[in-house]
TIMI-2910 file (N, C-alpha, C, CB; in pm, 1 decimal, decimal comma, always signed):
<rs>
+----------+----------+----------+----------+----------+----------+----------+----------+----------+----------+----------+----------+------+
!      n_x !      n_y !      n_z !     ca_x !     ca_y !     ca_z !      c_x !      c_y !      c_z !     cb_x !     cb_y !     cb_z ! resn !
+----------+----------+----------+----------+----------+----------+----------+----------+----------+----------+----------+----------+------+
!    +83,8 !   -116,2 !     +0,0 !     +0,0 !     +0,0 !     +0,0 !    +89,8 !   +124,6 !     +0,0 !    -96,2 !     -1,4 !   +121,7 !  Met !
!    +86,4 !   +201,4 !   -103,7 !   +171,9 !   +318,2 !   -119,3 !    +94,1 !   +445,0 !    -86,8 !   +228,9 !   +325,1 !   -261,8 !  Glu !
!   +154,6 !   +528,6 !     -2,6 !    +88,8 !   +651,8 !    +39,5 !   +124,0 !   +762,3 !    -59,1 !   +130,2 !   +691,2 !   +184,4 !  Arg !
!    +25,2 !   +836,4 !   -102,6 !    +47,1 !   +947,8 !   -193,4 !    +22,7 !  +1078,0 !   -118,9 !    -44,5 !   +937,3 !   -317,8 !  Lys !
!    +96,3 !  +1183,1 !   -158,0 !    +80,8 !  +1313,8 !    -93,4 !   +213,5 !  +1357,2 !    -32,0 !    -30,0 !  +1309,0 !    +15,1 !  Gly !
!   +212,1 !  +1471,3 !    +34,1 !   +336,5 !  +1523,0 !    +91,1 !   +387,0 !  +1436,6 !   +207,1 !   +316,3 !  +1666,4 !   +138,4 !  Pro !
!   +518,4 !  +1429,6 !   +217,4 !   +580,5 !  +1351,8 !   +324,1 !   +573,7 !  +1432,5 !   +453,1 !   +728,0 !  +1315,0 !   +288,7 !  Arg !
!   +534,7 !  +1367,7 !   +561,0 !   +525,1 !  +1436,2 !   +688,9 !   +648,8 !  +1405,6 !   +773,2 !   +396,4 !  +1394,8 !   +763,7 !  Arg !
!   +700,9 !  +1507,4 !   +839,8 !   +815,0 !  +1488,8 !   +928,7 !   +765,7 !  +1437,6 !  +1063,7 !   +894,5 !  +1621,3 !   +945,5 !  Leu !
!   +847,1 !  +1356,5 !  +1125,7 !   +813,5 !  +1309,2 !  +1259,5 !   +819,4 !  +1426,5 !  +1357,0 !   +909,4 !  +1195,1 !  +1304,1 !  Arg !
!   +737,6 !  +1421,6 !  +1458,6 !   +732,9 !  +1531,9 !  +1554,8 !   +866,2 !  +1549,2 !  +1626,9 !   +621,6 !  +1508,6 !  +1656,6 !  Ser !
!   +939,5 !  +1440,4 !  +1648,9 !  +1069,3 !  +1452,8 !  +1717,2 !  +1169,4 !  +1528,6 !  +1630,5 !  +1125,3 !  +1313,5 !  +1752,7 !  Ser !
!  +1163,0 !  +1511,8 !  +1499,5 !  +1252,1 !  +1583,9 !  +1408,9 !  +1221,9 !  +1732,7 !  +1411,8 !  +1239,1 !  +1530,0 !  +1266,0 !  Thr !
!  +1096,3 !  +1768,0 !  +1410,8 !  +1055,5 !  +1908,4 !  +1413,9 !  +1096,3 !  +1972,0 !  +1546,0 !   +903,3 !  +1921,5 !  +1392,8 !  Val !
!  +1074,8 !  +1902,7 !  +1656,6 !  +1108,1 !  +1956,6 !  +1789,0 !  +1258,5 !  +1976,4 !  +1802,2 !  +1056,9 !  +1863,2 !  +1900,4 !  Ile !
!  +1337,4 !  +1877,9 !  +1762,4 !  +1482,7 !  +1890,2 !  +1774,1 !  +1536,5 !  +2001,1 !  +1685,5 !  +1549,9 !  +1758,5 !  +1738,7 !  Leu !
!  +1485,0 !  +2013,8 !  +1566,0 !  +1529,6 !  +2120,9 !  +1476,9 !  +1494,3 !  +2257,9 !  +1532,7 !  +1468,1 !  +2103,9 !  +1338,5 !  Gly !
!  +1375,9 !  +2271,4 !  +1587,5 !  +1333,8 !  +2397,4 !  +1648,1 !  +1415,3 !  +2431,6 !  +1771,1 !  +1187,7 !  +2391,5 !  +1684,2 !  Gly !
!  +1448,0 !  +2331,9 !  +1852,3 !  +1529,1 !  +2355,6 !  +1972,1 !  +1669,4 !  +2400,4 !  +1933,9 !  +1535,8 !  +2228,8 !  +2058,9 !  Met !
!  +1725,5 !  +2344,1 !  +1829,2 !  +1858,3 !  +2384,4 !  +1784,0 !  +1861,0 !  +2529,7 !  +1739,4 !  +1904,5 !  +2294,9 !  +1670,5 !  Gly !
!  +1760,4 !  +2572,0 !  +1664,5 !  +1752,8 !  +2711,0 !  +1618,8 !  +1734,7 !  +2806,2 !  +1736,2 !  +1637,7 !  +2728,4 !  +1519,0 !  Ala !
!  +1652,1 !  +2766,6 !  +1832,4 !  +1630,3 !  +2849,2 !  +1950,4 !  +1758,1 !  +2860,9 !  +2033,2 !  +1517,0 !  +2791,4 !  +2035,6 !  Leu !
!  +1829,8 !  +2751,4 !  +2051,0 !  +1954,2 !  +2753,4 !  +2127,8 !  +2057,9 !  +2842,8 !  +2061,7 !  +2009,6 !  +2611,8 !  +2143,7 !  Ala !
!  +2067,5 !  +2837,3 !  +1930,6 !  +2163,8 !  +2921,9 !  +1858,6 !  +2129,8 !  +3069,4 !  +1876,5 !  +2166,1 !  +2886,0 !  +1708,6 !  Ala !
!  +2001,8 !  +3102,4 !  +1870,9 !  +1960,8 !  +3242,5 !  +1886,9 !  +1987,4 !  +3292,9 !  +2027,6 !  +1812,9 !  +3258,7 !  +1853,6 !  Ala !
!  +1958,9 !  +3210,9 !  +2126,8 !  +1977,9 !  +3253,1 !  +2265,8 !  +2124,2 !  +3265,0 !  +2304,0 !  +1909,7 !  +3156,4 !  +2358,8 !  Leu !
!  +2206,3 !  +3169,8 !  +2264,1 !  +2346,7 !  +3172,7 !  +2305,0 !  +2425,1 !  +3280,4 !  +2233,0 !  +2410,9 !  +3038,6 !  +2280,4 !  Thr !
!  +2387,2 !  +3316,4 !  +2112,9 !  +2462,6 !  +3418,9 !  +2041,6 !  +2441,3 !  +3557,0 !  +2101,9 !  +2423,6 !  +3420,2 !  +1895,0 !  Ser !
!  +2327,5 !  +3581,7 !  +2162,3 !  +2301,5 !  +3713,0 !  +2221,1 !  +2325,9 !  +3714,7 !  +2371,4 !  +2159,3 !  +3755,5 !  +2192,1 !  Cys !
!  +2301,6 !  +3604,8 !  +2439,1 !  +2307,5 !  +3604,7 !  +2583,3 !  +2444,0 !  +3576,6 !  +2641,7 !  +2213,4 !  +3507,3 !  +2634,5 !  Gly !
!  +2536,9 !  +3531,4 !  +2562,7 !  +2666,0 !  +3494,2 !  +2617,6 !  +2760,4 !  +3614,2 !  +2619,8 !  +2727,2 !  +3379,8 !  +2536,9 !  Ser !
!  +2862,6 !  +3602,8 !  +2702,2 !  +2965,1 !  +3706,4 !  +2711,3 !  +3048,2 !  +3708,6 !  +2583,1 !  +3055,9 !  +3683,1 !  +2834,7 !  Glu !
!  +3090,0 !  +3826,9 !  +2539,1 !  +3180,7 !  +3830,3 !  +2423,6 !  +3315,9 !  +3771,8 !  +2462,3 !  +3197,8 !  +3975,4 !  +2370,8 !  Pro !
!  +3386,9 !  +3717,5 !  +2366,1 !  +3519,7 !  +3662,2 !  +2389,8 !  +3611,7 !  +3774,5 !  +2435,4 !  +3575,5 !  +3592,6 !  +2262,2 !  Asp !
!  +3690,2 !  +3748,9 !  +2539,7 !  +3779,6 !  +3853,8 !  +2589,3 !  +3916,7 !  +3797,7 !  +2620,8 !  +3720,7 !  +3920,4 !  +2713,5 !  Lys !
!  +4016,9 !  +3882,6 !  +2609,1 !  +4155,2 !  +3849,9 !  +2642,4 !  +4211,1 !  +3965,4 !  +2724,8 !  +4241,6 !  +3824,5 !  +2513,0 !  Arg !
!  +4296,4 !  +3933,4 !  +2820,2 !  +4364,2 !  +4036,6 !  +2897,6 !  +4489,8 !  +4074,9 !  +2820,3 !  +4398,6 !  +3987,4 !  +3043,7 !  Cys !
!  +4500,8 !  +4202,1 !  +2785,2 !  +4615,7 !  +4249,0 !  +2707,1 !  +4684,5 !  +4364,3 !  +2778,6 !  +4571,7 !  +4292,4 !  +2565,5 !  Val !
!  +4808,5 !  +4387,5 !  +2740,9 !  +4885,9 !  +4501,0 !  +2789,8 !  +4863,2 !  +4616,4 !  +2692,7 !  +5039,1 !  +4465,7 !  +2802,9 !  Asp !
!  +4795,9 !  +4722,1 !  +2738,3 !  +4765,5 !  +4836,6 !  +2651,6 !  +4891,7 !  +4904,6 !  +2598,8 !  +4681,0 !  +4938,0 !  +2727,1 !  Arg !
!  +5001,2 !  +4894,1 !  +2672,8 !  +5125,8 !  +4960,0 !  +2632,3 !  +5208,9 !  +4876,8 !  +2535,4 !  +5208,6 !  +4991,7 !  +2754,2 !  Asp !
!  +5159,8 !  +4761,2 !  +2494,3 !  +5241,0 !  +4669,9 !  +2413,1 !  +5202,6 !  +4669,2 !  +2265,4 !  +5229,5 !  +4530,5 !  +2467,6 !  Ser !
!  +5122,1 !  +4763,8 !  +2219,8 !  +5071,5 !  +4756,0 !  +2082,9 !  +5183,6 !  +4755,1 !  +1980,0 !  +4978,3 !  +4871,8 !  +2055,5 !  Tyr !
!  +5175,0 !  +4659,2 !  +1889,8 !  +5267,8 !  +4645,3 !  +1778,6 !  +5183,5 !  +4653,1 !  +1650,8 !  +5350,6 !  +4509,4 !  +1787,2 !  Asp !
!  +5220,4 !  +4740,4 !  +1558,2 !  +5141,3 !  +4763,2 !  +1438,4 !  +5114,5 !  +4634,4 !  +1359,9 !  +5211,3 !  +4863,2 !  +1349,8 !  Phe !
!  +5210,5 !  +4545,4 !  +1354,1 !  +5196,4 !  +4423,2 !  +1275,5 !  +5123,7 !  +4311,5 !  +1350,6 !  +5332,4 !  +4374,7 !  +1232,9 !  Ala !
!  +5130,4 !  +4312,4 !  +1485,6 !  +5076,0 !  +4200,3 !  +1561,7 !  +4958,4 !  +4234,4 !  +1652,0 !  +5182,9 !  +4141,7 !  +1643,9 !  Arg !
!  +4944,8 !  +4357,2 !  +1694,8 !  +4836,8 !  +4396,1 !  +1785,1 !  +4885,7 !  +4410,6 !  +1928,0 !  +4724,1 !  +4294,8 !  +1779,3 !  Gly !
!  +4801,3 !  +4372,4 !  +2024,2 !  +4834,6 !  +4382,1 !  +2165,8 !  +4884,8 !  +4248,4 !  +2218,6 !  +4713,1 !  +4428,8 !  +2246,5 !  Tyr !
!  +4982,3 !  +4253,8 !  +2308,7 !  +5037,5 !  +4133,6 !  +2370,9 !  +4939,0 !  +4083,4 !  +2475,7 !  +5177,3 !  +4161,9 !  +2434,8 !  Arg !
!  +4902,7 !  +3955,4 !  +2468,2 !  +4815,0 !  +3893,3 !  +2566,9 !  +4896,5 !  +3863,4 !  +2692,1 !  +4749,1 !  +3763,3 !  +2510,5 !  Ile !
!  +4843,4 !  +3902,8 !  +2808,1 !  +4909,8 !  +3880,6 !  +2935,9 !  +4818,4 !  +3797,8 !  +3026,2 !  +4947,0 !  +4015,9 !  +3003,7 !  Val !
!  +4869,2 !  +3759,6 !  +3141,2 !  +4791,9 !  +3682,2 !  +3237,5 !  +4668,7 !  +3761,3 !  +3282,6 !  +4879,4 !  +3644,2 !  +3359,0 !  Asp !
!  +4556,6 !  +3692,0 !  +3299,2 !  +4433,1 !  +3759,6 !  +3336,3 !  +4441,2 !  +3830,5 !  +3471,1 !  +4320,6 !  +3660,9 !  +3338,7 !  Ser !
!  +4537,0 !  +3794,4 !  +3554,6 !  +4551,7 !  +3863,2 !  +3682,6 !  +4590,4 !  +4009,2 !  +3663,1 !  +4655,9 !  +3792,8 !  +3768,7 !  Ser !
!  +4645,8 !  +4043,8 !  +3547,7 !  +4681,1 !  +4182,8 !  +3518,7 !  +4557,0 !  +4269,1 !  +3499,2 !  +4769,4 !  +4190,1 !  +3394,5 !  Ala !
!  +4444,7 !  +4207,3 !  +3466,8 !  +4321,1 !  +4282,2 !  +3446,5 !  +4236,9 !  +4290,1 !  +3573,2 !  +4240,1 !  +4219,3 !  +3335,2 !  Cys !
!  +4262,4 !  +4206,4 !  +3669,1 !  +4194,3 !  +4208,9 !  +3798,8 !  +4042,1 !  +4215,1 !  +3790,9 !  +4242,6 !  +4325,1 !  +3877,1 !  Asn !
!  +3984,3 !  +4157,0 !  +3687,1 !  +3840,1 !  +4147,9 !  +3677,3 !  +3767,2 !  +4276,9 !  +3646,4 !  +3788,6 !  +4094,8 !  +3800,8 !  Gly !
!  +3838,7 !  +4386,9 !  +3625,3 !  +3770,4 !  +4511,3 !  +3591,6 !  +3844,9 !  +4583,0 !  +3480,0 !  +3758,1 !  +4602,2 !  +3715,3 !  Ser !
!  +3771,7 !  +4660,4 !  +3406,7 !  +3830,0 !  +4732,3 !  +3294,5 !  +3912,6 !  +4850,2 !  +3342,9 !  +3721,2 !  +4779,9 !  +3199,1 !  Ser !
!  +4027,6 !  +4869,7 !  +3282,0 !  +4107,9 !  +4986,3 !  +3308,6 !  +4200,7 !  +4977,3 !  +3428,2 !  +4020,6 !  +5099,0 !  +3326,4 !  Gly !
!  +4211,1 !  +4863,2 !  +3491,9 !  +4300,3 !  +4854,0 !  +3606,6 !  +4443,4 !  +4836,0 !  +3560,3 !  +4259,1 !  +4738,9 !  +3698,5 !  Ser !
!  +4538,2 !  +4874,3 !  +3644,2 !  +4679,0 !  +4864,3 !  +3606,8 !  +4757,0 !  +4790,0 !  +3713,8 !  +4739,2 !  +5003,6 !  +3584,3 !  Thr !
!  +4699,1 !  +4683,0 !  +3764,5 !  +4761,6 !  +4615,4 !  +3877,0 !  +4857,0 !  +4504,3 !  +3841,9 !  +4658,8 !  +4561,8 !  +3962,9 !  Gly !
!  +4871,2 !  +4468,8 !  +3716,1 !  +4953,6 !  +4354,5 !  +3680,2 !  +5100,8 !  +4386,6 !  +3670,8 !  +4907,9 !  +4298,6 !  +3551,5 !  Gly !
!  +5182,3 !  +4280,9 !  +3674,8 !  +5327,0 !  +4296,4 !  +3659,7 !  +5375,9 !  +4188,4 !  +3564,5 !  +5400,9 !  +4287,6 !  +3798,1 !  Lys !
!  +5486,0 !  +4214,9 !  +3495,5 !  +5550,0 !  +4112,5 !  +3413,9 !  +5700,5 !  +4131,5 !  +3423,3 !  +5501,5 !  +4119,2 !  +3265,4 !  Lys !
!  +5773,5 !  +4025,2 !  +3403,4 !  +5919,7 !  +4033,2 !  +3411,1 !  +5975,8 !  +4075,0 !  +3276,4 !  +5980,7 !  +3897,8 !  +3455,4 !  Lys !
!  +6071,9 !  +4165,3 !  +3280,9 !  +6138,7 !  +4206,6 !  +3158,5 !  +6251,3 !  +4108,2 !  +3128,9 !  +6193,2 !  +4352,0 !  +3170,4 !  Ser !
!  +6317,6 !  +4127,3 !  +3016,5 !  +6426,2 !  +4037,9 !  +2978,0 !  +6544,2 !  +4046,7 !  +3074,3 !  +6472,3 !  +4069,9 !  +2837,0 !  Ser !
!  +6553,1 !  +4154,8 !  +3151,4 !  +6662,8 !  +4171,3 !  +3246,0 !  +6629,7 !  +4114,4 !  +3383,7 !  +6698,4 !  +4317,8 !  +3258,5 !  Arg !
!  +6511,5 !  +4058,0 !  +3399,3 !  +6473,7 !  +3998,4 !  +3526,5 !  +6408,5 !  +4095,0 !  +3623,0 !  +6592,6 !  +3939,4 !  +3590,5 !  Gly !
!  +6394,0 !  +4222,1 !  +3585,7 !  +6327,7 !  +4318,1 !  +3672,4 !  +6178,0 !  +4313,9 !  +3645,8 !  +6383,8 !  +4461,0 !  +3650,7 !  Thr !
!  +6101,1 !  +4360,5 !  +3742,3 !  +5955,8 !  +4360,1 !  +3727,9 !  +5908,9 !  +4492,8 !  +3670,3 !  +5887,4 !  +4332,9 !  +3863,2 !  Thr !
!  +5819,5 !  +4485,2 !  +3572,3 !  +5767,3 !  +4602,9 !  +3504,2 !  +5614,8 !  +4602,4 !  +3518,6 !  +5810,3 !  +4605,2 !  +3353,0 !  Lys !
!  +5555,0 !  +4718,5 !  +3540,7 !  +5409,1 !  +4728,9 !  +3549,5 !  +5345,8 !  +4698,1 !  +3413,9 !  +5367,1 !  +4870,1 !  +3597,8 !  Arg !
!  +5230,0 !  +4634,0 !  +3418,4 !  +5154,3 !  +4602,2 !  +3297,7 !  +5024,0 !  +4679,5 !  +3302,8 !  +5128,4 !  +4448,4 !  +3284,5 !  Val !
!  +4993,3 !  +4752,5 !  +3198,0 !  +4866,7 !  +4824,7 !  +3188,5 !  +4763,2 !  +4728,1 !  +3131,1 !  +4880,1 !  +4954,7 !  +3099,3 !  Asp !
!  +4716,1 !  +4636,5 !  +3214,8 !  +4625,2 !  +4531,9 !  +3170,4 !  +4482,9 !  +4580,3 !  +3155,1 !  +4628,7 !  +4417,7 !  +3265,8 !  Gly !
!  +4417,8 !  +4536,1 !  +3049,0 !  +4277,8 !  +4569,8 !  +3025,0 !  +4215,3 !  +4458,5 !  +2940,8 !  +4264,2 !  +4709,2 !  +2953,8 !  Asp !
!  +4084,1 !  +4441,1 !  +2954,8 !  +4014,4 !  +4338,7 !  +2876,6 !  +3994,4 !  +4389,0 !  +2734,6 !  +3877,9 !  +4302,0 !  +2941,3 !  Trp !
!  +4023,6 !  +4302,0 !  +2638,3 !  +4013,0 !  +4331,4 !  +2495,5 !  +3915,2 !  +4230,3 !  +2437,2 !  +4153,9 !  +4325,0 !  +2422,9 !  Tyr !
!  +3803,9 !  +4277,5 !  +2382,9 !  +3692,2 !  +4191,3 !  +2342,4 !  +3689,8 !  +4163,0 !  +2192,0 !  +3561,2 !  +4255,0 !  +2383,4 !  Tyr !
!  +3643,5 !  +4041,6 !  +2159,2 !  +3619,9 !  +3998,1 !  +2020,4 !  +3737,1 !  +4023,9 !  +1926,8 !  +3498,5 !  +4067,0 !  +1966,0 !  Asp !
!  +3854,9 !  +3989,3 !  +1971,6 !  +3975,7 !  +4012,8 !  +1891,4 !  +4012,6 !  +3889,5 !  +1810,0 !  +4093,2 !  +4052,7 !  +1981,7 !  Ala !
!  +4088,0 !  +3912,5 !  +1703,3 !  +4151,8 !  +3803,3 !  +1630,5 !  +4277,9 !  +3769,1 !  +1708,5 !  +4184,0 !  +3842,3 !  +1479,4 !  Asp !
!  +4294,6 !  +3642,8 !  +1746,3 !  +4407,7 !  +3601,2 !  +1828,5 !  +4503,8 !  +3518,5 !  +1744,6 !  +4360,0 !  +3520,9 !  +1951,7 !  Val !
!  +4632,0 !  +3553,6 !  +1755,0 !  +4737,7 !  +3480,1 !  +1687,0 !  +4849,2 !  +3455,3 !  +1788,2 !  +4790,7 !  +3558,5 !  +1561,2 !  Asp !
!  +4850,8 !  +3337,7 !  +1846,0 !  +4950,1 !  +3305,9 !  +1948,1 !  +4929,0 !  +3388,7 !  +2072,7 !  +5090,3 !  +3327,7 !  +1894,7 !  Gly !
!  +5026,3 !  +3471,3 !  +2107,7 !  +5018,0 !  +3556,7 !  +2226,3 !  +4982,5 !  +3701,0 !  +2191,0 !  +5149,7 !  +3553,5 !  +2302,1 !  Arg !
!  +4922,8 !  +3723,2 !  +2073,2 !  +4887,2 !  +3857,2 !  +2027,6 !  +4739,5 !  +3863,7 !  +1988,7 !  +4975,5 !  +3898,6 !  +1908,9 !  Trp !
!  +4675,7 !  +3977,2 !  +2014,0 !  +4534,8 !  +3998,2 !  +1979,8 !  +4520,2 !  +4131,4 !  +1908,2 !  +4444,9 !  +3993,9 !  +2106,6 !  Ala !
!  +4438,6 !  +4133,6 !  +1801,5 !  +4418,8 !  +4256,3 !  +1725,1 !  +4276,5 !  +4261,4 !  +1670,4 !  +4521,4 !  +4266,2 !  +1610,2 !  Asp !
!  +4236,6 !  +4377,1 !  +1621,5 !  +4106,2 !  +4401,6 !  +1559,0 !  +3989,6 !  +4380,4 !  +1654,4 !  +4089,3 !  +4312,1 !  +1439,1 !  Tyr !
!  +4010,5 !  +4407,2 !  +1781,9 !  +3904,1 !  +4396,1 !  +1880,7 !  +3864,9 !  +4533,2 !  +1932,4 !  +3947,2 !  +4306,1 !  +1996,4 !  Gly !
!  +3805,4 !  +4533,7 !  +2051,5 !  +3763,4 !  +4657,4 !  +2115,2 !  +3781,9 !  +4646,8 !  +2266,1 !  +3616,9 !  +4689,7 !  +2080,4 !  Thr !
!  +3809,5 !  +4758,7 !  +2330,6 !  +3819,3 !  +4761,8 !  +2475,9 !  +3682,9 !  +4785,8 !  +2539,4 !  +3917,8 !  +4869,6 !  +2520,3 !  Phe !
!  +3580,8 !  +4809,1 !  +2459,8 !  +3446,2 !  +4837,1 !  +2508,6 !  +3361,2 !  +4709,1 !  +2505,1 !  +3379,9 !  +4949,1 !  +2424,0 !  Ser !
!  +3319,9 !  +4663,7 !  +2623,1 !  +3237,6 !  +4542,8 !  +2630,0 !  +3102,9 !  +4565,0 !  +2560,9 !  +3215,9 !  +4500,7 !  +2776,7 !  Lys !
!  +3042,8 !  +4682,4 !  +2580,4 !  +2913,5 !  +4709,0 !  +2518,3 !  +2924,5 !  +4715,7 !  +2366,4 !  +2855,2 !  +4838,9 !  +2571,9 !  Ser !
!  +3035,2 !  +4768,2 !  +2316,9 !  +3055,7 !  +4772,7 !  +2171,8 !  +3071,9 !  +4631,1 !  +2116,4 !  +3179,6 !  +4859,0 !  +2136,6 !  Gln !
!  +3138,3 !  +4544,1 !  +2190,8 !  +3154,6 !  +4404,9 !  +2147,6 !  +3018,9 !  +4336,3 !  +2143,6 !  +3251,4 !  +4328,4 !  +2241,9 !  Ala !
!  +2932,9 !  +4364,9 !  +2240,4 !  +2799,4 !  +4305,7 !  +2242,7 !  +2714,8 !  +4359,4 !  +2127,9 !  +2730,3 !  +4333,4 !  +2377,0 !  Ala !
!  +2735,7 !  +4485,6 !  +2088,2 !  +2660,2 !  +4545,3 !  +1978,7 !  +2693,0 !  +4483,3 !  +1843,8 !  +2685,9 !  +4693,1 !  +1973,5 !  Asp !
!  +2810,1 !  +4419,2 !  +1833,3 !  +2845,5 !  +4354,8 !  +1706,8 !  +2747,7 !  +4243,7 !  +1675,8 !  +2988,7 !  +4299,8 !  +1711,4 !  Arg !
!  +2692,7 !  +4183,9 !  +1782,4 !  +2583,3 !  +4089,3 !  +1771,2 !  +2615,7 !  +3962,4 !  +1695,9 !  +2470,4 !  +4154,4 !  +1706,9 !  Gly !
!  +2511,1 !  +3888,4 !  +1670,6 !  +2521,2 !  +3762,3 !  +1600,4 !  +2384,1 !  +3723,7 !  +1552,4 !  +2581,7 !  +3652,6 !  +1689,5 !  Gly !
!  +2360,5 !  +3598,9 !  +1527,0 !  +2233,1 !  +3549,6 !  +1478,5 !  +2122,3 !  +3580,4 !  +1580,3 !  +2241,2 !  +3398,3 !  +1450,6 !  Phe !
!  +2021,8 !  +3652,6 !  +1537,8 !  +1907,6 !  +3678,2 !  +1623,4 !  +1923,5 !  +3794,5 !  +1718,0 !  +1878,0 !  +3559,0 !  +1700,7 !  Gly !
!  +2031,3 !  +3870,5 !  +1711,3 !  +2050,4 !  +3982,8 !  +1803,1 !  +1984,8 !  +4108,1 !  +1749,0 !  +2199,1 !  +4007,9 !  +1827,7 !  Cys !
!  +1934,3 !  +4188,0 !  +1840,1 !  +1866,5 !  +4310,5 !  +1797,9 !  +1963,0 !  +4424,3 !  +1774,5 !  +1764,7 !  +4351,5 !  +1900,5 !  Ser !
!  +2084,3 !  +4416,1 !  +1831,1 !  +2182,5 !  +4522,6 !  +1814,3 !  +2162,6 !  +4635,3 !  +1912,5 !  +2177,1 !  +4576,4 !  +1674,9 !  Gly !
!  +2080,0 !  +4614,5 !  +2015,5 !  +2054,6 !  +4720,7 !  +2110,9 !  +2160,0 !  +4727,8 !  +2219,3 !  +1919,9 !  +4702,7 !  +2172,7 !  Ser !
!  +2254,8 !  +4634,4 !  +2220,8 !  +2365,4 !  +4639,9 !  +2315,4 !  +2328,9 !  +4605,5 !  +2455,6 !  +2424,4 !  +4772,0 !  +2314,4 !  Gly !
!  +2250,5 !  +4503,7 !  +2474,7 !  +2202,2 !  +4469,7 !  +2607,4 !  +2303,1 !  +4407,7 !  +2700,1 !  +2090,6 !  +4379,9 !  +2595,3 !  Gly !
!  +2430,8 !  +4401,3 !  +2676,3 !  +2521,0 !  +4327,8 !  +2763,1 !  +2566,9 !  +4402,2 !  +2878,0 !  +2634,1 !  +4283,0 !  +2691,7 !  Gly !
+----------+----------+----------+----------+----------+----------+----------+----------+----------+----------+----------+----------+------+
</rs>
C-alpha cells in the first residue's frame, strides 16, 4: 500500500530542529563576548596587543595592577585591560575593542543590536 501526498516529518525531528535554532539564537546574544587580557602599552602595528595573564586585568576594565618580568629579570608594570572579540594569533590579539558594550553590539544570529550586555 503506497501513500500518496506530501511527506510528513516526525514530531521529534521538528522539535529537535526547532530547539537547535532556539539555542543558537539565545546563546549568540546572551553569552559574554570573547575577551583576552592584554597590555595596553604593548601595541605592535603588525601584531596587535600582547596577551598577558588575566591577573593583570583584575576582573575590571582599566586597572593597572599587573606585573610582568622584563628580559633583564626586573619587574615592570603592565597596563592590563580586557580586549573583546579580537583576532588572536599566538600571544597577540588585534582588531578587537576595549568596550564590552561595543563588542555586544556587534551581535550575532538573532541579536537586535541594542547592546544589552
